[in-house]
C-alpha positions as CSV (number, residue, x, y, z in Angstrom):
1,M,153.1,174.2,204.6
2,H,155.7,172.3,206.6
3,L,154.3,168.9,206.0
4,V,157.2,166.5,205.0
5,E,155.5,163.2,204.7
6,L,151.9,162.4,203.5
7,D,150.6,158.8,203.4
8,L,147.0,158.5,202.1
9,S,147.3,155.0,200.6
10,R,144.4,152.5,200.5
11,N,141.6,155.0,201.0
12,D,138.6,156.0,198.7
13,I,140.1,159.3,197.5
14,H,138.9,160.1,193.9
15,E,140.9,163.2,193.3
16,I,144.0,165.1,194.6
17,P,143.3,168.8,194.8
18,E,145.5,171.3,192.9
19,S,146.2,173.0,196.2
20,I,148.6,170.1,197.0
21,S,151.2,172.3,195.3
22,F,151.3,174.5,198.4
23,C,152.9,171.7,200.4
24,K,156.4,172.9,199.3
25,A,158.2,171.0,202.0
26,L,156.7,167.6,201.1
27,Q,159.3,165.0,200.6
28,V,157.4,161.7,200.8
29,A,154.0,161.1,199.3
30,D,152.0,157.8,199.0
31,F,148.6,157.8,197.2
32,S,148.6,154.1,196.3
33,G,145.4,152.1,196.3
34,N,143.0,154.9,195.7
35,P,140.5,155.2,192.8
36,L,142.5,158.0,191.1
37,T,142.9,158.3,187.4
38,R,145.2,161.3,187.2
39,L,147.6,163.5,189.1
40,P,146.9,167.3,189.3
41,E,148.7,169.5,186.8
42,S,150.3,171.4,189.7
43,F,151.8,168.2,191.2
44,P,155.3,168.7,189.5
45,E,155.7,171.9,191.6
46,L,156.5,169.8,194.6
47,Q,160.2,170.1,193.9
48,N,161.4,168.8,197.3
49,L,159.6,165.5,196.7
50,T,162.1,162.6,196.9
51,C,159.7,159.5,197.1
52,L,156.5,159.2,195.2
53,S,154.2,156.1,195.3
54,V,151.2,156.0,193.2
55,N,150.7,152.3,192.7
56,D,147.4,150.8,191.8
57,I,145.4,154.0,191.2
58,S,144.3,153.3,187.6
59,L,146.6,156.1,186.4
60,Q,146.4,156.4,182.6
61,A,149.1,159.1,182.1
62,L,151.8,161.0,183.9
63,P,152.0,164.8,183.8
64,E,154.0,165.8,180.8
65,N,156.2,168.0,183.0
66,I,156.9,165.2,185.5
67,G,160.6,165.9,184.9
68,N,160.3,169.0,187.1
69,L,160.5,166.8,190.2
70,Y,164.2,166.8,189.8
71,N,164.9,165.7,193.4
72,L,162.9,162.5,193.0
73,A,164.9,159.4,194.0
74,S,162.1,156.8,194.0
75,L,159.1,156.7,191.7
76,E,156.6,153.8,192.1
77,L,154.0,153.5,189.3
78,R,153.1,149.8,189.6
79,E,149.7,148.3,188.6
80,N,148.4,151.2,186.6
81,L,147.2,151.8,183.0
82,L,150.2,153.7,181.6
83,T,150.7,153.2,177.9
84,Y,153.6,155.5,177.4
85,L,156.2,157.6,179.3
86,P,156.7,161.4,178.8
87,E,160.0,162.5,177.4
88,S,160.6,164.7,180.4
89,L,161.1,161.6,182.5
90,A,164.7,161.7,181.4
91,Q,165.2,164.9,183.5
92,L,164.9,162.9,186.7
93,Q,168.7,162.7,187.0
94,R,168.6,161.7,190.7
95,L,166.2,158.9,190.3
96,E,167.5,155.6,191.7
97,E,164.3,153.5,191.8
98,L,161.7,153.3,189.0
99,D,158.9,150.8,189.2
100,L,156.7,150.6,186.1
101,G,155.6,147.0,186.6
102,N,152.2,145.8,185.5
103,N,151.2,148.6,183.2
104,E,150.4,148.6,179.5
105,L,153.7,149.9,178.1
106,Y,154.4,148.9,174.5
107,H,157.4,151.1,174.0
108,L,160.3,152.3,176.2
109,P,161.7,155.7,175.2
110,E,165.4,155.8,174.3
111,T,165.8,158.6,176.9
112,I,165.6,155.9,179.6
113,G,169.3,155.6,179.1
114,A,169.7,159.2,180.5
115,L,168.8,158.1,184.1
116,F,172.4,157.5,185.0
117,N,171.9,157.1,188.7
118,L,169.2,154.5,188.3
119,K,169.8,151.4,190.5
120,D,166.5,149.5,190.2
121,L,164.3,149.3,187.1
122,W,161.2,147.2,187.1
123,L,159.4,146.8,183.8
124,D,157.7,143.4,184.4
125,G,154.2,142.7,183.3
126,N,154.0,145.0,180.3
127,Q,153.8,144.6,176.5
128,L,157.3,145.4,175.6
129,A,158.6,143.8,172.4
130,E,162.1,145.2,172.7
131,I,164.5,147.1,175.0
132,P,166.3,150.1,173.6
133,Q,170.0,149.7,173.3
134,E,170.4,152.9,175.3
135,V,169.6,150.9,178.4
136,G,173.3,149.9,178.3
137,N,174.2,153.4,179.5
138,L,172.8,152.6,183.0
139,K,176.2,151.9,184.5
140,N,174.9,152.0,188.1
141,L,171.9,149.7,187.5
142,L,171.8,146.8,190.0
143,C,168.5,145.2,189.2
144,L,166.7,144.9,185.8
145,D,163.3,143.1,185.7
146,V,161.8,142.8,182.3
147,S,159.9,139.5,182.9
148,E,156.4,138.9,181.6
149,N,156.8,140.9,178.4
150,K,157.0,139.9,174.7
151,L,160.8,140.3,174.2
152,E,162.3,138.2,171.4
153,C,165.8,139.4,172.1
154,L,167.9,141.5,174.4
155,P,170.3,144.2,173.0
156,E,173.9,143.4,172.8
157,E,174.5,146.7,174.6
158,I,173.3,145.0,177.8
159,N,177.0,144.3,178.3
160,G,177.3,147.9,179.5
161,L,175.4,147.2,182.7
162,A,178.7,146.8,184.6
163,S,177.0,147.0,188.1
164,L,174.1,144.7,187.4
165,T,173.5,141.9,190.0
166,D,170.0,140.8,189.1
167,L,168.7,140.2,185.6
168,L,165.1,138.8,185.4
169,V,163.8,138.0,181.9
170,S,161.3,135.2,182.8
171,Q,158.2,134.7,180.6
172,N,159.3,136.2,177.4
173,L,160.0,134.9,173.8
174,L,163.8,134.8,174.0
175,Q,165.5,132.1,171.8
176,V,169.0,133.1,172.7
177,L,170.9,135.4,175.1
178,P,173.4,137.9,173.8
179,D,177.1,137.0,174.1
180,G,177.5,140.3,175.8
181,I,176.0,138.9,178.9
182,G,179.4,137.5,179.7
183,K,180.6,141.0,180.4
184,L,178.4,141.2,183.5
185,K,181.0,140.3,186.0
186,R,178.9,141.2,189.0
187,L,175.7,139.4,187.9
188,S,174.5,137.1,190.7
189,I,171.0,136.1,189.7
190,L,169.9,135.3,186.2
191,K,166.3,134.0,185.6
192,V,165.4,133.1,182.0
193,D,162.7,130.6,182.8
194,Q,159.6,130.2,180.5
195,N,161.2,131.4,177.3
196,R,162.1,129.7,174.1
197,L,165.8,129.2,174.6
198,I,167.2,126.6,172.2
199,Q,170.8,127.2,173.4
200,L,172.7,128.9,176.2
201,T,175.6,131.0,175.1
202,D,179.1,129.9,176.0
203,A,179.6,133.4,177.4
204,I,177.6,132.4,180.4
205,G,180.7,130.9,181.9
206,D,182.2,134.4,182.1
207,C,179.6,135.5,184.6
208,E,182.0,134.7,187.4
209,S,179.7,136.0,190.2
210,L,176.6,134.0,189.2
211,T,175.0,132.2,192.2
212,E,171.6,131.4,190.8
213,L,170.7,130.4,187.3
214,V,167.1,129.5,186.4
215,L,166.5,128.0,183.0
216,T,163.2,126.2,183.7
217,E,160.7,125.6,180.8
218,N,162.8,126.3,177.7
219,Q,163.8,124.1,174.8
220,L,167.5,123.5,175.7
221,L,169.0,120.3,174.3
222,T,172.2,120.6,176.3
223,L,174.2,123.0,178.5
224,P,177.5,124.6,177.4
225,K,180.7,123.2,178.8
226,S,181.6,126.7,180.1
227,I,179.0,126.3,182.8
228,G,181.7,124.5,184.8
229,K,183.5,127.8,185.2
230,L,180.8,129.1,187.5
231,K,182.6,128.5,190.7
232,K,180.1,130.5,192.9
233,L,176.9,129.0,191.4
234,N,174.8,127.4,194.2
235,N,171.4,127.0,192.5
236,L,171.0,125.6,189.0
237,N,167.5,124.8,187.8
238,A,166.9,123.5,184.2
239,D,163.6,121.7,184.8
240,R,161.3,121.0,181.9
241,N,163.6,121.4,178.9
242,K,164.7,118.8,176.3
243,L,168.2,118.1,177.8
244,A,169.5,114.8,176.4
245,S,172.8,115.0,178.1
246,L,174.8,117.0,180.6
247,P,178.4,118.1,180.2
248,K,180.9,116.5,182.5
249,E,182.1,120.0,183.2
250,V,179.1,120.6,185.4
251,G,181.1,119.0,188.2
252,G,183.2,122.2,188.1
253,C,180.4,124.1,189.9
254,C,182.1,123.4,193.2
255,S,179.7,125.6,195.2
256,L,176.5,124.0,193.8
257,N,173.9,123.2,196.5
258,V,170.8,122.6,194.5
259,F,170.8,121.0,191.0
260,S,167.4,120.3,189.4
261,V,166.9,118.9,185.9
262,R,163.5,117.4,186.4
263,D,161.4,116.4,183.3
264,N,164.1,116.2,180.7
265,R,165.4,113.4,178.4
266,L,168.5,112.4,180.3
267,S,169.6,108.8,180.1
268,R,172.6,109.3,182.4
269,I,174.2,111.6,184.9
270,P,177.9,112.3,184.5
271,S,180.0,110.8,187.3
272,E,181.9,114.1,187.5
273,I,178.9,115.5,189.3
274,S,180.5,114.2,192.5
275,Q,183.1,116.9,192.1
276,A,180.4,119.4,193.3
277,T,181.1,118.5,196.9
278,E,178.6,121.0,198.3
279,L,175.7,119.4,196.4
280,H,172.8,118.7,198.9
281,V,169.7,118.5,196.6
282,L,169.6,116.6,193.4
283,D,166.4,116.3,191.4
284,V,166.5,114.1,188.3
285,A,162.9,112.9,188.4
286,G,161.0,112.5,185.1
287,N,164.0,111.5,182.9
288,R,165.1,108.3,181.3
289,L,167.9,107.3,183.6
290,T,169.0,103.7,183.5
291,Y,171.4,104.0,186.4
292,L,173.1,106.5,188.6
293,P,176.9,107.0,188.8
294,L,178.5,105.2,191.8
295,S,180.3,108.5,192.6
296,L,177.1,109.9,194.0
297,T,177.8,107.9,197.2
298,T,180.6,110.3,198.0
299,L,178.2,113.3,198.2
300,K,176.3,114.3,201.3
301,L,173.0,114.5,199.7
302,K,170.0,115.6,201.8
303,A,167.4,115.1,199.1
304,L,167.4,113.0,195.9
305,W,164.4,112.8,193.6
306,L,164.3,109.8,191.2
307,S,160.6,109.3,190.5
308,D,159.3,108.6,187.0
309,N,162.5,107.2,185.6
310,Q,161.8,103.5,185.9
311,S,158.4,102.7,184.3
312,Q,158.2,99.1,185.6
313,P,157.8,98.2,189.3
314,L,160.5,96.2,190.9
315,L,159.8,92.4,191.2
316,T,160.9,89.9,193.7
317,F,163.1,87.3,192.0
318,Q,163.9,83.8,193.1
319,T,166.8,81.6,192.2
320,D,166.1,78.5,190.1
321,T,167.7,76.0,187.8
322,D,167.2,75.9,184.1
323,P,166.0,72.3,183.4
324,E,167.7,72.2,180.0
325,T,171.1,73.6,180.8
326,G,171.3,73.1,184.6
327,E,172.3,76.8,184.9
328,K,171.4,78.8,188.0
329,I,169.0,81.5,187.0
330,L,166.7,84.2,188.4
331,T,163.0,84.0,187.8
332,C,159.7,85.4,189.0
333,V,156.0,85.0,188.5
334,L,156.0,86.9,185.2
335,L,158.7,84.8,183.5
336,P,158.2,83.6,180.9
337,Q,155.4,85.9,179.7
338,M,153.3,85.3,176.6
339,P,152.9,88.2,174.2
340,S,149.5,90.0,174.2
341,E,147.1,88.7,171.5
342,P,144.0,90.8,171.0
343,G,142.1,87.7,169.8
344,C,142.8,85.6,172.8
345,Q,139.1,85.5,173.8
346,D,138.4,83.6,170.6
347,N,141.1,81.1,171.3
348,L,139.7,79.3,174.4
349,P,142.4,76.6,174.6
350,R,144.9,79.4,175.3
351,C,142.8,80.5,178.2
352,G,143.3,77.3,180.1
353,A,140.4,75.9,182.0
354,L,137.7,78.3,180.7
355,E,136.5,75.8,178.1
356,S,136.1,73.1,180.7
357,L,134.3,75.5,183.0
358,V,131.7,76.1,180.4
359,N,131.0,72.3,180.0
360,E,131.3,71.3,183.6
361,M,129.9,73.8,186.1
362,S,131.0,72.5,189.5
363,D,133.5,73.6,192.1
364,E,135.0,70.1,192.1
365,T,135.6,70.3,188.4
366,W,137.2,73.7,188.8
367,N,139.6,72.4,191.4
368,E,140.5,69.4,189.2
369,R,141.0,71.5,186.1
370,A,142.8,74.4,187.7
371,V,146.2,72.7,187.2
372,N,145.7,73.0,183.5
373,R,145.7,76.8,183.5
374,V,148.6,78.3,181.7
375,S,149.5,80.2,184.9
376,A,149.5,77.2,187.2
377,I,152.5,76.2,189.2
378,R,152.4,72.6,190.5
379,F,154.6,69.6,191.5
380,L,154.5,66.7,189.1
381,E,154.0,63.3,190.6
382,D,154.7,60.2,188.6
383,E,153.2,57.2,190.4
384,K,155.1,54.8,188.2
385,D,158.5,56.2,189.2
386,E,159.2,56.2,192.9
387,E,162.4,58.2,192.4
388,D,160.6,61.0,190.6
389,N,158.0,61.0,193.3
390,E,160.6,61.8,195.9
391,M,162.4,64.5,193.9
392,R,159.2,66.5,192.9
393,T,160.3,68.9,190.2
394,L,158.9,72.5,190.1
395,L,157.1,73.0,186.7
396,R,156.6,76.6,185.7
397,R,154.3,77.3,182.8
398,A,154.2,80.5,180.7
399,T,152.3,83.4,182.4
400,P,149.5,85.0,180.4
401,H,149.8,88.7,179.6
402,P,148.3,90.8,182.4
403,G,145.5,91.9,180.0
404,E,144.5,88.3,179.5
405,L,144.5,87.6,183.2
406,K,141.9,90.4,183.7
407,N,139.7,89.0,181.0
408,M,140.0,85.5,182.3
409,K,139.1,86.6,185.8
410,K,136.1,88.6,184.6
411,T,134.9,85.6,182.5
412,V,135.2,83.2,185.4
413,E,133.3,85.5,187.8
414,N,130.5,85.8,185.3
415,L,130.3,82.0,184.9
416,R,130.1,81.6,188.7
417,N,127.4,84.3,189.1
418,D,125.3,82.7,186.3
419,M,125.7,79.3,187.8
420,N,124.6,80.4,191.3
421,A,121.6,82.2,189.7
422,A,120.7,79.1,187.9
423,K,120.8,77.0,191.1
424,G,118.5,79.4,192.8
425,L,115.7,78.9,190.3
426,D,114.5,75.3,190.5
427,S,115.9,71.9,189.5
428,N,114.5,72.2,186.0
429,K,117.4,71.0,183.9
430,N,116.4,73.0,180.9
431,E,116.7,76.3,182.7
432,V,120.1,75.4,183.9
433,N,121.2,74.5,180.4
434,N,119.8,77.7,179.1
435,A,121.9,79.7,181.6
436,I,125.0,77.8,180.5
437,D,124.3,78.4,176.9
438,R,124.0,82.2,177.6
439,V,127.4,82.1,179.3
440,T,129.0,80.1,176.5
441,T,127.8,82.7,174.0
442,S,129.2,85.6,176.0
443,V,132.6,83.9,176.3
């Protein structure tokens, strides 16, 4: 009769007896993690109860008179099978925490707005398609989590949540945020990732207390200029959007520590980003950047991600002289490069010494003919001209397309293998010629 706290969580209790109502002094009760499907009808008689936890018990419905627990300050109903909430829930005027996450709620009653003392409301992981406008009456609400639902919009009345610090709307179907969000002067964390945002309201710049803004996996083409007004913002994540540009005003986020715009369509980063002097982590991987602003060198970055911007590997260049103009130039093994031609295998003269290899199958011939390959680099020697013989000019011929090089290499290897196989038979000239004929046909 004098029991104040009862914790029976994570057992194998199938039913709570009706006699629980005799525990008149009970203030804290936890029945979470038991194979229960219902609460006893007498349960609402425990009017001194302040904290009730019935998470993960396969609860299908609350008692219709649940509102009689008028001293209840915390009600946890996470991971159950609730499909609706009784009207009497609005009578819990002292309720500060209400956790309805991971249920099967399709509708939230308008009376939810009567819970004036509510500070934390978790509705994540349900089937909600809308939030009633009465939610704007929750003047003391600090945290609202409606992530993992089917919301297509938020009510404009959300601007009434004057005390709100955390707004979590991840994994919904939102295309826009209401302009009223700019009225949330105490909002610190806003997560709108995995939605369908096509634009971010200019009013976001009025959320003066914002420290974390997560916009990952939306369809944003740009960010509003007003974002530069967020002087307290230290984490901005806009990965996996369709951003083609960034406003120069982003440099106004003077407290920014982490800025991530991975996997977008950016071709440049505004030089004004250097004004965010507190920036330590910059992730611009997976974009189309052609260069970085020189002003980045003034920042004290601890991490910088640049991968998947440049599609070609860097090459080592050498200085050379253009034989026609005498101009000093840079060159490398791939310059000049012939364009790819699908029919190159039918055009043996373009493949250099391959035709000769078919006709003359000896290593000596290969060594002699190698200089005729289009990729060969050699020194020319003119026996008739002693002066040219001393100068020795570097002759660079056009490099085949990499695809052609692979085909050439494969063909030569097949030629050598067939030649060695032919040598291993006997000295019968006919058999050797037959092997060569087969190779010629394959080429």
